[in-house]
C-alpha positions in Angstrom: 32.2 28.4 -13.2 30.7 28.7 -9.2 27.4 30.6 -9.3 27.8 33.9 -7.2 26.1 33.6 -3.8 23.0 36.1 -4.0 22.6 39.3 -1.3 20.3 37.3 0.6 22.4 34.3 0.8 25.3 36.5 2.3 22.7 38.1 4.8 22.6 34.8 6.0 25.9 33.8 6.6 26.5 37.5 8.1 23.5 36.8 10.5 25.0 33.5 11.7 28.1 35.2 12.2 26.8 37.8 14.4 25.4 34.9 16.6 29.3 34.3 17.3 29.4 37.5 19.1 28.9 37.7 22.8 27.9 40.7 24.9 30.6 42.4 26.6 33.0 41.4 23.3 35.5 44.3 21.1 34.8 43.5 17.7 36.8 43.7 14.3 34.6 44.5 11.7 35.7 43.5 8.4 34.8 44.7 4.6 33.2 43.4 1.5 30.0 42.6 0.8 29.4 39.4 3.4 31.6 41.5 6.1 28.8 44.5 5.5 26.2 41.9 5.7 27.5 41.0 9.1 28.0 44.4 10.4 24.3 45.1 9.6 23.3 41.7 11.2 25.0 42.7 14.2 23.5 46.2 14.1 20.1 44.2 14.4 21.6 42.4 17.3 22.7 45.4 19.1 19.0 47.1 18.7 17.0 43.9 19.4 18.8 42.2 21.9 20.5 45.1 23.4 24.2 43.0 23.8 26.7 45.3 25.0 29.7 45.2 22.3 32.5 47.8 20.9 33.5 47.5 16.9 36.7 48.4 15.2 36.2 49.0 11.7 38.5 48.3 9.2 37.6 50.6 6.1 35.4 54.1 5.6 32.7 52.2 4.3 32.8 49.4 7.1 32.6 52.6 9.4 29.9 54.6 7.6 27.8 50.8 8.0 28.4 50.5 11.3 27.7 53.8 12.6 23.9 53.3 10.3 23.7 50.1 11.8 24.2 51.4 15.7 27.3 49.7 16.7 29.3 51.6 18.8 32.6 52.0 17.6 36.2 52.5 18.9 39.6 53.0 17.5 43.0 51.4 18.3 43.6 54.2 20.1 41.5 53.1 22.7 41.3 49.4 22.4 44.5 47.2 21.9 42.8 43.9 21.7 40.2 42.4 20.0 38.2 39.5 20.9 37.3 38.7 17.1 37.3 39.5 13.7 34.7 39.0 11.2 35.3 39.4 7.9 35.4 38.6 4.3 37.6 37.1 1.7 38.6 37.1 -2.2 39.7 33.8 -2.0 39.9 30.7 0.7 42.3 27.5 -0.1 41.7 23.8 1.8 44.2 25.2 4.8 41.8 28.4 4.9 44.3 30.3 3.8 43.2 33.1 1.9 43.7 36.1 -0.7 42.2 39.3 0.8 42.0 42.7 -0.6 40.2 43.2 -3.4 38.2 45.8 -2.0 41.5 48.1 -1.3 41.3 47.7 2.7 44.0 44.9 3.2 46.1 46.9 5.6 43.8 47.9 8.0 41.8 44.3 7.9 45.9 42.6 8.6 46.4 45.6 11.3 43.1 44.6 13.1 43.0 41.1 12.2 46.8 41.6 13.7 45.1 42.4 17.6 42.3 39.6 17.7 41.9 36.5 19.5 40.0 35.0 16.8 39.6 35.4 12.6 36.4 34.4 11.0 35.2 34.4 7.8 32.2 34.8 5.7 32.3 34.2 1.8 30.4 33.2 -0.9 30.8 29.5 -2.3 32.5 30.9 -5.5 35.2 32.1 -3.2 36.3 28.5 -2.2 39.3 27.8 -4.7 41.6 24.7 -4.7 45.0 26.7 -5.1 45.3 30.6 -4.5 45.8 32.6 -7.0 43.2 31.0 -9.4 41.1 33.7 -9.9 42.4 36.5 -8.0 46.3 38.7 -7.9 47.8 39.5 -4.9 47.1 42.9 -3.8 50.1 44.8 -2.5 49.8 48.4 -1.2 52.8 50.4 -1.3 54.4 53.9 -0.3 54.3 56.4 -3.7 58.1 56.8 -3.4 58.5 52.9 -3.4 56.8 52.0 -6.6 58.9 51.7 -9.2 61.1 49.4 -6.9 58.1 47.5 -5.6 56.9 46.5 -9.3 60.6 45.7 -10.6 60.7 43.5 -7.5 57.5 41.7 -7.9 58.1 41.4 -12.2 61.6 39.7 -10.8 59.9 37.3 -9.1 57.6 36.2 -11.7 54.8 38.3 -11.3 52.4 40.5 -13.8 52.0 43.8 -12.1 49.5 46.6 -12.8 48.7 49.6 -10.9 44.9 49.9 -9.9 43.2 52.6 -11.0 39.9 54.4 -10.7 37.2 54.5 -13.0 37.6 57.8 -14.4 41.1 57.1 -15.3 43.0 58.5 -11.9 44.9 56.2 -9.3 43.2 54.4 -7.4 44.7 55.4 -3.4 43.6 53.0 -0.7 42.2 54.6 2.8 45.7 55.1 3.8 46.0 57.2 0.8 48.9 54.8 -1.1 48.8 53.1 -4.0 47.5 49.9 -5.0 49.1 46.9 -7.1 48.1 43.7 -8.4 50.3 41.2 -9.0 49.3 37.6 -10.8 51.9 34.5 -10.4 50.9 31.7 -11.7 48.5 29.8 -9.4 51.3 27.3 -9.6 54.0 29.2 -7.7 52.1 30.7 -5.2 50.1 28.0 -4.3 53.6 26.1 -3.9 55.1 28.2 -1.4 52.5 31.5 -0.3 54.0 31.9 3.0 57.4 32.5 0.9 55.9 34.7 -1.7 54.1 36.7 1.3 57.4 37.2 3.7 59.3 38.0 0.3 57.4 40.8 -0.4 56.5 42.4 2.8 60.6 42.5 3.2 60.6 44.9 0.3 61.3 48.5 1.5 58.1 50.5 0.9 56.3 47.9 1.0 52.9 48.2 3.5 51.0 45.4 3.4 49.7 42.3 0.8 46.6 40.3 0.6 48.4 37.3 1.3 46.5 36.2 4.8 48.5 32.8 5.7 47.6 30.4 8.4 45.0 33.2 9.9 41.7 32.8 10.1 40.1 29.8 12.2 36.4 29.1 11.0 35.1 30.3 7.5 31.3 30.0 7.2 30.7 29.8 3.3 27.2 30.6 1.5 26.3 28.5 -1.4 24.2 29.0 -4.3 22.2 26.5 -3.8 21.2 27.5 -0.3 23.6 25.2 1.7 25.5 27.0 4.6 29.1 25.3 5.1 31.1 25.7 7.9 34.6 24.8 8.0 37.0 25.2 10.4 41.1 25.0 10.5 42.6 21.8 11.0 
C-alpha cells in the first residue's frame, strides 16, 4: 500500500500550485486536504505579495478557509468564467481521469470546473492508481425523491450501492442538501469505459452529478511520501 503524503508534503505542493496563479485571475478553490493547503498558500501570497485575485469556493469549508486566509471571494452570480481551478482528487489514473467526491462536494466542484479555463489537481502519491475504482467508489449525488430509482438503476449497472451516513447514524447530506451514494463498480468494468459509465449515470432522472471527472484535468501535482514532487501533464 502506498504511504500517505504528510500534511507537510501537501503544504509543499499547495505552495507550488499557488505559484501558478497570476495576479488579476479568477480562481476556483477546490476541496480536500491538498486543495485546502493550496488555499492557505494562496492566501499567504495575497498577504505577502499583494496579488489581486478573486476566488470562488467549491464547499462551505473551503469558503471558511479562504476567508480566514484573506482571499477575496465571489460567487457564480458575479463571476461567469474562471481562469484556473485548483482542486484535489481521490484517484488519478494514467490518463489523468479522476474520481472525486470523497469529501461530498462533487457537484459544486464539477460546476466550478465547468466554467474554468484550466483544471490543476493536487494530490498525495497514494491517490495515483493504474485504473479508476481501485480504492474508491463512484460518488453520486441525487435528489431524495429519486433515491430508490437511482439506487435500482445503479445496481442494474453492476454496482454495489450504499448511501453515505454520518458517524451518528443520520443521513449525510451534501452542501446542496441532497443525499449521497457510493457506487462500487468492479475496477475492470469502470476502467473499460469510464466516460460511458459517467454519461449513463448522469442520464438517470434525479441524478445531480457523479464523481467521475473524465478528460478534464490538464495537470496533476503529486506529493510522494519519500519527498519527491511529480508534475504530470495531459499528453
